[in-house]
C-alpha positions as CSV (number, residue, x, y, z in Angstrom):
1,M,243.1,124.7,124.1
2,S,239.9,123.3,126.3
3,D,237.3,126.2,126.6
4,L,237.2,124.5,130.3
5,D,240.1,125.7,132.0
6,P,243.6,127.4,130.1
7,F,245.5,124.9,133.1
8,I,243.9,122.2,132.1
9,N,245.5,119.8,129.8
10,A,244.5,117.7,126.9
11,E,245.4,114.4,129.6
12,N,242.9,115.1,132.0
13,E,239.9,117.0,130.1
14,F,237.9,114.2,130.0
15,A,238.5,113.6,133.3
16,V,237.6,117.2,134.5
17,R,234.4,117.2,131.8
18,A,232.7,114.1,133.4
19,A,234.0,115.1,137.1
20,R,231.7,118.5,136.6
21,R,228.6,115.8,135.0
22,G,228.3,114.0,138.5
23,D,230.0,111.5,136.3
24,P,230.1,107.7,138.9
25,D,233.5,107.0,137.5
26,V,235.1,110.1,138.7
27,L,237.0,109.2,142.2
28,L,238.8,112.4,142.9
29,K,237.4,115.8,141.8
30,V,239.9,118.8,142.3
31,L,238.4,122.1,140.6
32,R,240.0,125.1,140.9
33,L,241.5,124.9,143.6
34,S,243.7,127.6,145.2
35,K,245.6,127.6,148.5
36,T,247.9,130.9,150.1
37,F,249.8,130.9,153.1
38,K,249.9,134.0,155.1
39,K,253.6,135.0,155.7
40,G,254.1,137.2,158.8
41,R,252.1,139.4,160.8
42,S,255.0,142.4,159.3
43,A,253.3,145.1,157.2
44,N,255.9,144.5,154.3
45,A,255.2,140.3,154.5
46,Q,253.7,139.3,151.1
47,D,251.5,135.9,151.3
48,A,252.6,133.3,149.3
49,R,250.1,131.1,147.1
50,A,250.7,127.4,146.8
51,L,248.2,126.4,144.6
52,D,246.3,128.5,141.9
53,M,243.6,127.2,139.9
54,V,244.5,123.8,140.2
55,S,242.1,121.1,138.5
56,L,242.4,117.6,138.3
57,A,240.3,114.5,138.3
58,G,240.9,111.2,138.9
59,T,238.5,108.3,136.8
60,K,237.9,104.6,137.7
61,N,240.5,101.9,136.2
62,S,243.4,104.5,136.0
63,I,246.3,106.0,137.4
64,L,246.7,109.4,138.7
65,C,250.4,110.8,138.9
66,I,251.0,114.5,140.5
67,L,254.6,114.9,139.7
68,G,256.5,118.3,140.4
69,H,259.9,119.8,142.2
70,N,260.4,120.7,146.0
71,G,258.0,122.6,146.9
72,A,255.7,122.7,143.8
73,G,252.5,121.9,146.0
74,K,251.9,118.5,145.6
75,T,251.5,117.3,149.3
76,T,249.5,121.0,150.1
77,L,247.2,119.6,147.3
78,L,246.9,116.5,148.2
79,N,246.3,118.2,152.3
80,V,243.6,120.4,151.8
81,R,241.6,117.5,149.2
82,L,241.7,115.3,152.7
83,N,240.9,118.9,154.8
84,R,244.1,118.7,156.8
85,T,244.7,122.7,156.1
């Protein structure tokens, strides 16, 4: 188990540690990203959390693949990271 964050898997732990150090080989860094969408204006409408504390990093000469089922938040992750939402 990682001492960084319970949501970081072992394969990505090295890259996230490098990202936190400011390693120049890290090309993409996302640390503890969350995104919540507001649902309606009624009193009983609940917000929808699309991303919950996502952490990942991509390093030089590596392939980063983001997989998940429909509605898992893959596109939302990239849109938030690219400041599109």
